Each structure stands twice: as structure tokens, then as C-alpha cells.
C-alpha positions as CSV (number, residue, x, y, z in Angstrom):
1,M,-66.7,30.4,113.1
2,K,-66.5,31.2,109.3
3,K,-65.5,34.8,109.8
4,R,-62.5,33.9,112.2
5,S,-61.0,31.5,109.5
6,L,-61.1,33.8,106.9
7,A,-59.3,36.6,108.8
8,F,-56.6,33.9,109.4
9,F,-55.8,33.0,106.3
10,L,-55.8,36.6,104.9
11,C,-53.0,36.9,107.8
12,I,-50.9,34.1,106.3
13,A,-51.4,35.4,102.7
14,L,-50.1,38.9,103.7
15,L,-46.8,37.5,105.7
16,C,-46.2,35.4,102.8
17,A,-46.2,38.6,100.5
18,L,-44.1,40.2,102.9
19,W,-41.6,37.3,102.6
20,V,-41.3,37.4,98.9
21,P,-37.5,38.9,98.1
22,L,-37.4,42.2,96.4
23,I,-35.9,42.1,92.6
24,P,-33.4,45.2,92.4
25,A,-34.2,47.3,89.4
26,A,-31.1,48.2,86.9
27,S,-29.8,51.4,87.7
28,A,-28.4,54.2,85.5
29,A,-25.0,55.0,85.4
30,D,-24.0,57.4,88.2
31,I,-23.5,61.3,88.1
32,T,-19.7,61.8,89.2
33,D,-19.4,65.5,88.0
34,S,-21.3,68.3,87.0
35,G,-21.5,72.3,86.2
36,T,-21.9,74.9,83.9
37,C,-20.0,75.5,80.4
38,G,-22.1,78.5,79.0
39,E,-24.4,81.3,80.3
40,N,-27.3,78.9,79.7
41,L,-25.6,75.6,79.5
42,T,-24.9,73.1,81.9
43,W,-22.9,69.5,81.8
44,T,-22.8,66.2,83.5
45,L,-20.6,63.4,83.7
46,D,-21.7,60.1,84.7
47,S,-19.4,57.0,85.8
48,D,-19.6,55.3,82.0
49,G,-17.6,58.4,80.7
50,V,-20.7,59.8,78.9
51,L,-20.9,63.8,78.9
52,T,-24.1,65.4,78.5
53,I,-24.3,69.0,77.4
54,S,-27.8,70.7,77.9
55,G,-29.4,74.0,77.4
56,A,-29.7,76.8,75.1
57,G,-26.8,79.0,73.5
58,A,-22.9,79.0,73.0
59,M,-20.5,76.8,74.8
60,N,-17.6,78.5,76.7
61,D,-14.0,78.5,74.8
62,Y,-11.3,76.8,76.7
63,S,-7.4,76.7,75.9
64,W,-4.6,74.4,76.5
65,W,-3.6,76.0,79.6
66,N,-7.3,76.4,80.9
67,L,-8.9,72.9,79.6
68,P,-12.6,72.1,80.2
69,P,-13.8,71.3,83.6
70,W,-14.8,67.6,82.6
71,G,-11.2,66.5,82.0
72,T,-10.2,64.2,79.1
73,E,-11.2,60.7,80.1
74,V,-14.8,61.4,78.4
75,K,-15.8,58.3,76.0
76,T,-19.3,59.7,74.6
77,V,-20.5,63.1,74.0
78,M,-24.1,63.9,74.0
79,I,-24.9,67.4,72.8
80,E,-28.4,68.1,73.2
81,N,-30.5,70.3,70.6
82,G,-30.3,74.1,71.5
83,V,-26.4,74.3,71.8
84,T,-25.4,76.4,69.1
85,N,-21.5,76.1,68.8
86,I,-18.9,73.7,69.9
87,G,-16.3,75.8,72.0
88,E,-12.4,76.0,71.4
89,Y,-10.6,73.1,73.1
90,A,-13.9,71.7,74.4
91,F,-12.9,67.8,73.7
92,F,-8.9,68.4,73.3
93,D,-7.2,65.1,73.5
94,C,-9.9,63.3,74.7
95,S,-8.0,60.2,73.6
96,A,-11.0,57.4,74.6
97,L,-13.6,59.7,72.9
98,T,-15.4,57.0,70.4
99,N,-18.5,58.7,69.8
100,I,-20.2,62.1,69.6
101,T,-23.5,63.3,68.7
102,I,-23.9,67.0,67.2
103,P,-27.6,68.3,66.8
104,G,-28.8,70.6,64.1
105,S,-28.7,73.8,66.5
106,V,-24.7,73.7,66.1
107,K,-23.3,76.2,63.7
108,Y,-19.8,76.4,64.4
109,I,-17.1,74.0,65.6
110,G,-14.4,75.6,67.3
111,F,-10.5,76.0,67.1
112,Y,-9.1,72.7,68.4
113,A,-12.6,71.3,69.5
114,V,-12.1,67.8,68.9
115,Y,-8.3,67.6,68.7
116,G,-6.3,64.6,69.2
117,C,-9.1,62.1,69.6
118,R,-7.4,59.2,68.2
119,S,-10.5,56.6,69.1
120,L,-13.0,58.7,67.3
121,L,-13.1,56.7,63.9
122,S,-16.2,58.5,62.2
123,I,-18.3,61.4,62.8
124,T,-21.5,62.9,61.0
125,I,-21.6,66.6,61.0
126,P,-25.1,67.4,61.1
127,E,-26.9,69.9,58.5
128,G,-26.8,73.7,60.1
129,V,-23.2,73.3,60.8
130,T,-21.4,76.4,58.4
131,A,-18.0,76.3,59.5
132,L,-15.2,74.1,60.9
133,G,-12.5,76.3,62.9
134,P,-8.8,75.9,62.5
135,S,-7.5,72.5,63.7
136,A,-11.1,71.6,64.7
137,L,-10.8,67.8,63.9
138,S,-7.0,67.6,63.5
139,N,-5.1,64.4,64.9
140,C,-8.1,62.6,65.3
141,G,-8.4,58.8,64.1
142,L,-11.0,59.3,61.6
143,I,-11.4,57.0,58.7
144,S,-14.7,58.5,57.4
145,V,-16.3,61.8,58.1
146,T,-19.7,63.2,56.5
147,L,-19.9,67.1,56.0
148,P,-23.4,68.9,55.8
149,E,-24.3,70.6,52.7
150,S,-24.7,73.9,54.7
151,L,-20.9,73.8,55.5
152,T,-19.3,77.1,54.0
153,S,-15.7,77.1,55.5
154,I,-13.0,74.7,56.3
155,G,-10.4,76.2,58.6
156,A,-6.7,75.7,58.6
157,G,-5.6,72.5,59.5
158,A,-9.1,71.6,60.4
159,F,-8.3,67.7,59.1
160,G,-4.5,67.9,59.4
161,S,-2.9,64.5,60.8
162,C,-6.1,62.5,60.4
163,F,-3.2,59.5,58.9
164,D,-6.3,57.2,58.1
165,L,-8.8,59.3,56.5
166,K,-9.2,57.8,52.8
167,N,-12.3,59.5,51.3
168,V,-13.8,62.9,52.1
169,S,-16.4,64.7,50.1
170,I,-16.1,68.6,50.1
171,P,-19.9,69.9,50.0
172,N,-21.0,72.1,47.3
173,A,-21.6,75.2,49.5
174,V,-17.9,75.5,50.7
175,T,-16.3,78.7,49.7
176,S,-13.2,78.6,51.4
177,I,-10.4,76.0,52.3
178,G,-7.5,76.8,54.9
179,S,-4.2,76.4,54.6
180,S,-2.8,73.1,55.4
181,A,-6.6,71.8,56.0
182,F,-5.8,68.1,55.1
183,S,-1.9,68.3,55.7
184,Y,-0.7,64.8,56.5
185,C,-3.9,63.0,55.4
186,I,-1.5,60.4,54.0
187,A,-4.2,57.9,53.1
188,L,-6.1,60.3,50.9
189,T,-5.5,59.6,47.2
190,S,-7.7,61.9,45.5
191,I,-10.1,65.0,46.5
192,T,-12.2,67.0,44.3
193,I,-12.7,70.8,45.0
194,P,-16.3,72.1,44.2
195,A,-17.1,74.9,42.1
196,S,-18.2,76.9,45.0
197,V,-14.8,77.3,46.6
198,A,-13.4,80.8,46.0
199,N,-10.6,81.0,48.6
200,I,-7.6,78.2,49.0
201,C,-5.1,79.3,51.3
202,V,-1.5,77.8,50.8
203,A,-1.0,74.3,50.1
204,P,-4.0,72.6,51.7
205,F,-3.0,69.4,50.8
206,R,0.7,69.6,51.9
207,Y,2.4,66.0,53.1
208,C,-0.7,64.1,51.5
209,W,2.0,61.6,49.9
210,A,-0.4,59.3,48.6
211,L,-2.4,62.4,46.9
212,T,-2.2,61.8,43.0
213,E,-5.4,63.9,41.8
214,I,-6.4,67.2,42.8
215,R,-9.7,67.7,40.8
216,V,-11.5,71.0,40.3
217,N,-15.0,71.3,39.3
218,E,-14.9,72.8,35.6
219,N,-17.3,75.4,36.3
220,N,-15.1,77.0,39.2
221,A,-14.9,80.5,38.8
222,A,-11.5,80.8,40.9
223,Y,-9.6,77.8,40.4
224,C,-8.6,75.1,37.6
225,N,-6.2,72.5,37.3
226,D,-4.4,70.3,34.3
227,E,-4.2,66.8,33.2
228,Y,-1.7,66.1,36.1
229,G,-3.8,67.4,38.9
230,V,-1.9,70.6,39.5
231,L,-3.8,73.1,41.0
232,F,-3.9,76.8,40.0
233,N,-5.9,80.1,40.1
234,K,-8.3,80.4,37.1
235,D,-5.9,82.4,34.9
236,K,-3.1,80.2,35.7
237,T,-1.0,82.8,37.0
238,E,-0.5,81.3,40.4
239,L,0.7,77.7,41.2
240,I,-1.0,76.5,44.1
241,E,-0.3,72.9,44.7
242,A,0.8,69.7,42.8
243,P,0.0,66.2,43.9
244,E,2.7,63.9,44.8
245,N,2.6,62.2,41.3
246,A,5.0,60.0,38.9
247,A,3.9,62.0,35.7
248,L,5.6,65.3,36.9
249,E,8.9,63.9,36.3
250,D,9.6,66.3,33.5
251,Y,6.6,68.7,34.2
252,T,6.4,71.9,32.5
253,I,5.2,75.0,34.2
254,P,2.6,77.2,31.9
255,Q,4.2,80.3,30.9
256,S,1.2,82.3,32.0
257,V,2.5,81.6,35.8
258,T,3.8,84.4,37.6
259,Y,3.9,83.0,41.3
260,I,4.6,79.8,42.6
261,K,3.1,79.5,46.1
262,D,4.4,78.1,49.3
263,Y,4.6,74.4,49.4
264,A,3.4,73.9,45.7
265,F,5.7,71.1,44.7
266,F,6.1,69.7,48.1
267,C,7.7,66.4,48.0
268,C,7.5,65.9,44.3
269,K,10.0,63.3,44.2
270,A,10.0,62.3,40.6
271,L,11.0,66.0,39.5
272,K,14.4,65.7,38.2
273,C,15.1,68.8,36.0
274,F,12.8,71.7,35.7
275,T,12.7,75.0,34.0
276,I,11.1,78.3,35.5
277,P,9.3,80.4,32.9
278,A,10.5,83.9,32.4
279,N,7.0,85.3,33.6
280,V,7.5,84.0,37.2
281,A,8.4,86.5,39.7
282,N,8.2,84.9,42.8
283,I,8.8,81.5,44.3
284,D,7.3,81.3,47.8
285,E,9.4,79.6,50.7
286,R,9.5,75.8,50.8
287,A,8.1,75.6,47.0
288,F,10.0,72.7,46.2
289,L,10.6,71.5,49.8
290,S,11.7,67.7,49.9
291,C,11.8,67.1,45.9
292,D,14.9,65.2,46.6
293,N,15.7,64.0,43.2
294,L,15.9,67.4,42.0
295,K,19.2,67.9,40.2
296,S,18.8,71.2,37.8
297,V,16.6,74.4,37.8
298,V,16.9,76.5,34.6
299,F,15.5,79.9,34.9
300,E,14.7,81.2,31.5
301,G,14.0,85.1,32.7
302,D,15.6,87.7,35.2
303,A,16.1,86.0,38.8
304,P,12.6,86.0,40.5
305,S,12.3,86.5,44.4
306,V,12.7,83.1,46.0
307,G,11.7,82.5,49.2
308,S,13.5,80.8,52.4
309,E,14.3,77.5,51.8
310,A,12.3,77.3,48.4
311,F,14.8,74.3,47.1
312,Y,15.6,72.7,50.5
313,T,15.0,69.1,52.0
314,R,14.0,68.2,55.2
315,D,15.3,65.8,57.2
316,E,12.3,63.8,59.1
317,L,14.4,62.7,62.0
318,T,16.1,66.0,63.0
319,S,13.8,68.3,61.3
320,E,16.8,70.0,59.9
321,Y,16.8,71.9,56.4
322,S,19.5,71.7,53.8
323,I,19.6,72.6,50.0
324,I,18.9,69.4,47.9
325,P,22.0,67.2,47.3
326,G,23.3,67.7,43.8
327,L,21.1,70.5,42.8
328,T,22.4,73.5,40.5
329,L,20.6,76.4,39.6
330,Y,21.2,77.6,36.2
331,Y,20.7,81.1,34.5
332,I,21.4,82.4,31.2
333,E,24.8,84.6,30.7
334,G,24.3,88.3,31.0
335,K,21.2,88.3,33.3
336,E,21.3,90.2,36.2
337,G,20.3,89.7,39.9
338,W,22.1,86.4,40.5
339,T,24.7,87.5,43.0
340,T,21.9,88.9,45.5
341,P,22.0,87.6,49.1
342,E,18.7,86.1,48.4
343,W,20.2,82.8,47.0
344,N,21.7,81.8,50.5
345,G,24.4,79.8,49.2
346,Y,22.6,77.8,46.5
347,P,25.0,76.4,43.7
348,T,24.5,78.2,40.6
349,A,25.9,77.9,37.0
350,T,25.4,79.8,33.8
351,W,24.3,78.8,30.2
352,D,24.3,80.4,26.8
353,G,20.5,79.5,26.1
354,V,21.7,77.1,23.3
355,N,23.6,74.6,24.9
356,V,21.0,72.8,27.3
357,P,22.6,72.3,30.8
358,K,23.1,68.4,32.2
359,G,19.7,67.2,33.2
360,H,17.6,68.9,30.6
361,E,18.7,67.0,27.8
362,H,18.3,63.5,27.6
363,D,20.6,61.2,25.5
364,Y,18.2,57.9,25.7
365,K,19.6,54.4,24.5
366,A,17.1,51.8,23.9
367,T,17.3,48.3,25.2
368,V,15.0,45.8,23.6
369,T,13.5,43.1,25.6
370,A,12.0,40.5,23.1
371,P,8.5,39.0,24.2
372,T,8.7,35.6,24.8
373,C,5.6,32.9,24.9
374,T,4.9,34.1,28.7
375,E,6.2,37.5,29.2
376,K,5.3,40.4,27.2
377,G,8.1,42.5,25.3
378,Y,9.4,46.0,26.1
379,T,11.8,48.7,25.3
380,T,13.6,50.3,28.0
381,Y,15.0,53.8,27.2
382,T,17.9,54.7,29.5
383,C,19.5,58.4,29.7
384,A,23.3,58.1,29.3
385,I,23.8,61.3,31.2
386,C,21.3,60.8,34.3
387,E,20.5,57.1,34.1
388,D,16.8,58.3,34.1
389,S,14.8,55.5,32.2
390,Y,11.2,54.7,30.9
391,V,9.9,51.5,29.3
392,A,7.7,51.9,26.3
393,D,6.8,50.1,23.1
394,E,5.1,46.9,25.0
395,V,4.5,43.9,22.7
396,A,2.2,41.4,24.0
397,A,3.3,37.9,25.0
398,L,3.5,35.4,21.9
399,G,1.8,32.8,23.6
400,H,3.2,28.9,23.3
401,D,3.3,27.7,19.6
402,L,2.0,24.1,20.6
403,V,3.4,21.0,18.1
404,T,1.9,18.0,18.5
405,D,4.2,14.7,19.3
406,A,2.6,11.5,18.2
407,G,1.5,8.9,20.5
408,I,2.4,5.2,20.2
409,A,-0.1,3.0,19.9
410,V,-0.7,0.2,22.7
411,T,-0.8,-3.2,22.0
412,C,-1.7,-6.5,23.8
413,T,1.9,-7.1,24.7
414,E,3.4,-3.7,24.3
415,S,2.9,-0.5,26.3
416,G,2.1,2.8,24.5
417,L,2.2,6.1,24.9
418,T,-0.7,9.3,24.8
419,E,-0.3,12.1,22.5
420,G,1.5,15.1,23.8
421,K,2.7,18.6,22.7
422,H,5.8,21.0,23.0
423,C,6.4,24.5,22.4
424,S,8.4,25.0,19.5
425,R,9.6,28.3,20.9
426,C,10.3,27.3,24.6
427,D,10.8,24.4,26.7
428,Y,7.1,24.1,27.8
429,K,5.5,20.7,27.1
430,I,2.9,18.7,27.8
431,E,4.3,15.1,28.4
432,R,3.0,11.8,26.9
433,Q,1.6,9.7,29.4
434,A,2.5,5.9,29.6
435,I,-0.5,3.3,28.6
436,A,0.1,-0.2,29.9
437,A,0.0,-2.9,27.6
438,L,-3.7,-4.5,26.9
439,G,-2.9,-8.1,27.7
440,H,-4.5,-10.8,25.5
441,V,-8.4,-11.4,25.4
442,W,-8.7,-15.2,24.4
443,D,-11.5,-16.6,22.9
444,E,-13.3,-19.9,23.8
445,G,-11.1,-21.6,21.5
446,K,-11.6,-24.0,18.8
447,V,-10.6,-27.7,18.1
448,T,-8.2,-27.6,15.5
449,T,-6.7,-31.3,15.6
450,A,-9.1,-33.9,17.0
451,P,-7.6,-36.3,19.8
452,T,-7.4,-39.8,19.0
453,T,-6.5,-42.9,21.1
454,E,-2.9,-42.7,19.9
455,K,-2.4,-38.9,19.9
456,E,-3.4,-35.7,21.5
457,G,-5.4,-33.2,19.9
458,V,-5.0,-29.5,19.8
459,R,-7.3,-26.5,21.0
460,T,-6.3,-23.2,19.3
461,F,-7.2,-20.1,21.1
462,T,-7.5,-16.5,19.5
463,C,-6.9,-13.1,20.8
464,T,-10.1,-11.2,20.0
465,R,-8.0,-7.8,20.0
466,C,-4.8,-8.9,17.9
467,E,-5.7,-12.3,16.3
468,T,-2.6,-13.9,18.0
469,T,-3.2,-17.4,18.7
470,M,-1.9,-20.0,21.5
471,T,-2.7,-23.7,21.6
472,E,-3.4,-26.3,24.3
473,P,-3.4,-29.9,24.1
474,I,-6.2,-32.2,24.3
475,D,-5.9,-35.4,25.9
476,K,-5.8,-38.4,24.2
477,L,-9.2,-40.3,23.8
478,Q,-9.3,-43.2,26.6
479,G,-10.6,-45.8,24.0
480,T,-13.8,-46.0,26.6
481,V,-16.0,-46.0,23.6
482,S,-16.8,-49.5,22.5
483,F,-19.4,-49.2,19.8
484,K,-18.8,-51.6,17.4
485,D,-20.3,-49.3,14.5
486,V,-17.7,-46.7,15.1
487,D,-14.2,-47.2,13.5
488,E,-11.2,-45.5,15.5
489,K,-10.3,-43.9,12.0
490,A,-13.9,-42.5,11.3
491,Y,-14.2,-39.0,11.1
492,F,-16.7,-38.8,13.8
493,A,-14.8,-41.2,16.1
494,A,-13.5,-38.4,18.2
495,A,-16.7,-36.5,18.4
496,V,-18.5,-39.8,19.6
497,E,-15.9,-40.1,22.2
498,W,-16.4,-36.5,23.4
499,A,-20.4,-36.9,23.1
500,V,-20.4,-39.8,25.1
501,A,-17.9,-38.3,27.7
502,K,-19.9,-35.4,28.0
503,N,-23.1,-37.4,28.6
504,I,-24.4,-35.8,25.4
505,T,-25.6,-39.0,24.0
506,K,-25.0,-42.7,25.1
507,G,-25.6,-44.3,21.8
508,T,-28.5,-46.5,20.3
509,A,-27.5,-49.5,22.7
510,A,-24.9,-50.5,24.6
511,D,-22.5,-51.5,21.6
512,T,-23.9,-49.3,18.8
513,F,-23.9,-45.6,18.1
514,A,-25.9,-45.9,14.6
515,P,-23.5,-43.2,13.0
516,N,-25.5,-43.4,9.9
517,D,-28.7,-43.5,11.1
518,T,-30.8,-40.2,10.5
519,C,-30.5,-37.5,13.3
520,T,-34.1,-36.5,14.3
521,R,-35.0,-33.0,15.4
522,G,-35.7,-34.2,19.0
523,Q,-32.3,-35.9,19.3
524,I,-30.2,-32.6,17.9
525,V,-32.2,-30.2,20.4
526,T,-31.4,-32.9,23.3
527,F,-27.6,-33.2,22.3
528,L,-27.6,-29.2,22.3
529,W,-29.4,-29.2,25.8
530,R,-27.2,-31.6,27.2
531,A,-24.2,-29.9,25.8
532,A,-25.4,-26.5,27.5
533,G,-25.8,-28.2,31.1
534,E,-29.4,-29.2,30.9
535,P,-30.6,-26.2,32.0
536,K,-34.3,-26.0,33.5
537,P,-36.5,-24.2,31.1
538,S,-38.8,-21.4,33.0
539,G,-42.0,-22.5,31.5
540,T,-43.6,-25.9,32.1
541,E,-46.4,-26.0,29.4
542,S,-45.3,-27.2,25.7
543,P,-46.8,-25.4,23.1
544,F,-46.7,-28.4,20.6
545,T,-49.2,-31.0,20.7
546,D,-46.6,-33.5,19.4
547,V,-44.2,-33.0,22.4
548,K,-45.4,-34.9,25.7
549,Q,-44.1,-34.4,28.9
550,S,-43.1,-38.0,28.9
551,D,-40.9,-37.5,26.1
552,Y,-37.1,-37.9,26.8
553,W,-36.7,-34.4,24.9
554,Y,-39.6,-32.7,26.4
555,N,-37.3,-30.2,28.5
556,A,-34.8,-29.8,26.0
557,V,-37.5,-28.6,23.3
558,L,-39.0,-26.2,25.9
559,W,-35.3,-24.7,26.4
560,A,-34.9,-24.4,22.7
561,V,-37.9,-22.6,22.3
562,E,-37.2,-20.1,25.2
563,Q,-33.8,-19.5,23.9
564,G,-34.9,-18.6,20.4
565,I,-33.0,-21.8,19.1
566,T,-36.1,-23.1,17.3
567,T,-39.6,-22.2,16.7
568,G,-41.0,-25.4,15.7
569,T,-42.4,-26.6,12.3
570,S,-45.5,-24.6,13.0
571,A,-47.3,-22.9,15.9
572,T,-48.5,-26.3,17.2
573,T,-45.9,-29.0,16.3
574,F,-42.5,-29.4,16.7
575,S,-41.9,-32.7,14.5
576,P,-39.5,-34.4,16.8
577,N,-39.3,-37.5,14.9
578,E,-38.5,-35.9,11.6
579,G,-35.0,-36.0,10.3
580,C,-33.1,-32.8,10.9
581,T,-31.6,-31.1,7.9
582,R,-28.2,-29.7,7.3
583,G,-29.9,-26.1,6.8
584,Q,-31.6,-26.8,10.3
585,V,-28.8,-28.0,12.3
586,A,-26.5,-25.1,11.0
587,T,-29.3,-22.7,12.3
588,F,-29.6,-24.4,15.4
589,L,-25.9,-24.1,16.6
590,W,-25.6,-20.3,15.1
591,R,-28.6,-19.0,17.1
592,Y,-27.2,-21.4,20.3
593,E,-24.3,-19.1,19.6
594,N,-26.0,-15.9,19.8
595,K,-26.2,-15.3,15.9
596,P,-22.5,-14.2,15.3
597,T,-21.8,-12.3,12.1
598,S,-19.7,-13.8,9.3
599,A,-17.5,-11.7,6.8
600,A,-17.2,-14.9,4.3
601,V,-18.3,-14.9,0.8
602,N,-20.9,-17.2,-0.2
603,P,-19.2,-20.2,-1.9
604,F,-22.4,-22.1,-2.4
605,E,-24.8,-22.2,-5.2
606,D,-27.8,-23.5,-3.2
607,V,-27.5,-21.4,-0.3
608,K,-29.6,-18.3,-1.6
609,K,-29.8,-14.7,-0.1
610,G,-33.1,-14.6,2.1
611,A,-33.0,-18.3,3.2
612,Y,-33.3,-18.5,7.0
613,Y,-30.1,-20.4,7.2
614,Y,-27.9,-18.0,4.9
615,D,-26.3,-16.5,7.4
616,A,-26.2,-19.5,9.7
617,V,-24.2,-21.5,6.8
618,L,-21.9,-18.7,6.1
619,W,-20.8,-18.9,10.1
620,A,-20.7,-22.6,10.1
621,V,-18.3,-22.8,7.3
622,E,-16.2,-19.7,8.7
623,A,-16.0,-21.3,11.9
624,D,-15.1,-24.8,10.6
625,V,-18.2,-26.4,11.8
626,T,-18.8,-27.9,8.3
627,K,-17.4,-27.4,5.2
628,G,-20.4,-28.3,2.8
629,T,-20.8,-31.2,0.7
630,S,-18.6,-29.6,-2.2
631,A,-16.8,-26.8,-3.0
632,T,-20.1,-25.4,-4.2
633,T,-23.0,-26.8,-2.6
634,F,-24.1,-27.3,0.9
635,A,-27.1,-29.5,0.6
636,P,-29.2,-27.7,3.2
637,N,-32.1,-30.0,2.5
638,D,-30.4,-33.1,3.0
639,T,-30.8,-34.9,6.4
640,C,-27.9,-35.3,8.9
641,T,-26.5,-38.4,10.2
642,R,-26.0,-39.0,14.0
643,G,-22.1,-39.2,13.0
644,Q,-22.4,-35.8,11.3
645,I,-24.5,-34.3,14.1
646,V,-22.1,-35.2,16.7
647,T,-19.2,-34.0,14.7
648,F,-20.9,-30.5,14.2
649,L,-21.4,-30.1,17.8
650,Y,-17.8,-31.0,18.8
651,R,-16.4,-28.7,16.3
652,D,-18.3,-25.9,17.7
653,I,-18.7,-26.7,21.5
654,A,-15.8,-29.0,22.2
């Protein structure tokens, strides 16, 4: 029974396994075509446009009428190791080609092998390649190219019309650069020719309009150049090529030159006048092609052999050639050979060898442009004959000469201005900025006229910034004080009225104030405490043995000690029933006001420097809290009456 069950389950498992769907594997691109391309070479092309060349040996050469069998839709070329060359026209006009892999076994890249591959932006030629055939990489979209140190020969037009090629380094093993090898490389700005180059064909850099420098390695045995980048053979008898360079405006050909090569000064549009040395015997065709601003050429010697279209310009639209407009060829009177047919209609004229023809003598007039604060100065020299001009004698900009414009101080009531600046030479300025008036800041005010029952009083406020004052009235006393011992005309009457109204004191009885009684220390701190709004002290334990919780001055004393108004008469006593002296009350009020400073000069003989009440007394007098007992005495140890105390409080706090 167990064997049958096991067999059953095995069958079920097998069926389930057979039902699992198969996951297809990723498939490679399909081979769409194949064939042979050499005696021992084969090729395949897949559906992704990848061309693979395999085997050993040389590729076949092709031509424009017999193109390779893989066509021109190739996108990627993979050449495997063993292939020894890339045949002529191998990838001609493969405009979709973006990548080509070349093995080290390849020695030569043939004529037009990679021509017209405009999608090919970069290429690395591997070590082992020794030669690039004519037009091998011409008309490609190359931006950069890496050449191997094994390279010895760059064929004619090898990189021609590679319009975007900006930089190329010619390897040190190269011995030959063909004609027009880099023609129409219009993004190329400079190039260095190594010492190994022994053969440069005619004008390898023609139509390189951005090229301003052709450098030759100083150790080159065959070639040299001058400070303008003009390329010569080593002994400077042959002038090969000049970069398009504004510095060639008045270029002087060395007297050693005998031969000016084809296209030597092609498109040097800055040239205006030119002298051909007497030793020059040959000027190749198109030597000065498209030097469109050339106005005169003077021949110092006998007429050289002048090639076809040597002084022509080319119409880029129609490709037609014609003599440069306005050009005249000058020769010295009596020279022979100037009427030969070789001149082909060039306008000619003679000169006597002394009077220099127009275009070869500049009559410069100077126009001075003075420097300004922000612009440099310079002198423009303009030729009165040909309007040629140049700028020289530059002077740095002067910079601004800033002068301060004084500000206007702001006050409480009037706006002001910040400090500004202006240039003494030009209209540049840093504007002054307005500052709003500050507005008054008033102090708490002082009673300058005490009110009575018959007339209002006056409180005077002083601005803390400018000392301007303003006043406000104080209501008449209501006559609510009916103390029989307080006469309405007494100096302390208003103070008593105010103290009672503010609940600072209630008198000694219902109808008496006892103004002449001595005011005790307990009373004065209570008066101050009540004037402050009866603040609750933070502590509840008295440090003084003579201040009990049942005393009416208990909270007042604790508060006064916490505020630093008093420290008692000793560490454990306050002496609340002792009379308060004039020195003590002045000190209590000064501390209550946070110890303001005073500029007053001490007038009192009995107030000595160093006394605890010294600063307090000076402040009290300056603040009109008290005036002393005479002009020269303050009597700091005299006790105060209740009338005096409320008067002091009134003058300071009311």
C-alpha cells in the first residue's frame, strides 16, 4: 500500500514539473549577411549593424565603383587580431558608424578607408599602425583622435575636412606629412611638428582658418619656423606655409627665401602690402590665394616665375577664381621680364626704388583717447593713405577719485543724512541716505510746581537725548486732607496730600499727621514700599531680631533688604524705631532709583568723599529732592521729620 502511494505522488510531481512555463533565454542579434574580404579573412554583419572581420592577413582593397559587400549601413566595426591592414574604401561613407575597434596587428589604414563617417566622433589608432593612407580618415565627424607612437607616415588629406577636430598630437616617429593632410580642419588652432618629420608636402594645413600657430620642434633637422609660426625648410630657402594670423599684416619675408610654395599664404586676410625679396625665383600657384586685402606687392629683384592664380581670390559660392580686387604688382624701373605672358593680366606698375609705392609707406595720424575712471586710455594710429589703423600706448583706467559728502546729524525732531561720496572726475556717486528723526524719549518727569487747593501743579519731563522739556498739569489738591496740624500753606502740604492719596501714609491719627515728629527707619522703608506698590518679598524669614512678623513694617523691611535699599544697622538689627537721618533717607532714595550718577560739584562742607551717602547726597541735590540745610551744609546726621520725609518722596516719586 505504501509503495503504491509513493508512486502516485511521484507521478503528480512529474506532471507539475512539466507544466512549469519555460523562460526564453536572451538571444544574440541575428547574422544577416556574411562572406570573405581577403584571402584568409571572413566577415559577418548582424541585425544590430555590427560588422565583424576575422582571420589572418590583409583585407581586400575596394573602390568607389566597387564598394565592399557589407554596404554603408554599418554602425559598429569589430576587427579581430590577426588582420594586418584596413583596405581601401573599406568603410567608405558609412555615415552611421559610431565605433571602430582596431587591433594591434593592423599596420596600415588604406586610401579612403574610413572616409565620410560623420557619426564617428573619436578614434584610437593602436600601437603597431605605421601609416595612414591618403584621405584615410577624411570627412569624418572626429573631435578627438589618438595616434600611436609607431606611426611614421600621415598621407595626403588623411584628416582633410574633419571640421570639428580641435586637437591632434603628431607622434615623435612621424617622418612624413602629406599635402593637405589637415586641410579644412577649421577648428584646429595650433599644431606641433616633431623633430622626426623630414618630409612635408605642400601646405598640409590649408583652409585651417582658426590655425594661428604652427610650431616646429627646435631639434628638427629639416624644418623651422619664426615667431609668427610661418613654416620653412631648415635653411629658410623654401617658405612652406603661414597660419592665418593677424600678426602677418606687414610680414617681411626673409631675404634667404628663394621659393614660395603652393598655398603658402592661403587666406592670410590681414596682409595688405608685401615685398618679395630679390632672391625669390619661384612663386607656386595659389601661393597668395584669398589674401583678399592685399593691395600691393613690390618685387625687389627680377621677375620670378609666378604660378597660375598665385594672387587670386576664390568665390566660395561659385568656386570661380579672379585676381584680388585692387591689387597692383610693382617692379623697379628698367627690370626685364615683366611683360611676359606669365603675368596673365595682373595690374602692374613701376617705381624708382626710392619713392615707395602706395601701400608700403604708412602716414600714421595719432588720435588720443584719454583714460576715464572706468575705461583705459589709448592712442589710435590711422594711416592717411590706406586707413589701416592700430591701437597702442594704452593707459590704465584712472579709478574713481572719491570725495566725501558730509552727512547731516539726525535729531529728535529733524531727519538727517548719512555720509555720501562723489567722484571728482565723473558723475559716479554714492548717494547719501535719509535718516528719520529720532523722536523724543521722555524721562519719568519731576514735579516742578507743587499743586495746591487753589492752583494746579506742573510736572516737567525732559528728553534724555536732547534735553528738550515738556510739561503737563497736575490737578489741584482736592482738600481732602483735614489734618489740623497741616496748614495748607506749609511746604509739605502738597506732599502730605499726595502721600495720603497714594496710601503711602494715613497720618498718626484721624485728624493729625504729626509733620514735625521724627520719622523712624521703619516708617521711611514702609513709605517707600507702599510707593512701589507694596511688592511681595521673595523671602519670608527676617534676618533681624528687632523686626517681627507682626510689625507693620515687616514686609517693607524684607523687600528693602532684597532690593539693596538698606542692609540694616548691623547684621542682626534694623533699628526700626530709630530716627531716620538725612543721610540715610537720601541713600534710601538713591538706591531706590538704582544709584544714578551725578555730575554735580559737592557744595557741602559736612559731606565728605568716602561717606556712604556721598553720591546719594549729590544726586538728591541735583534732582531737587533736597537742597540741604544751608548753602554749605547738608546735616547728614540730623534726623528727618515726617513732613520732610513725605516731601522728599513727593519730589522724587510723584
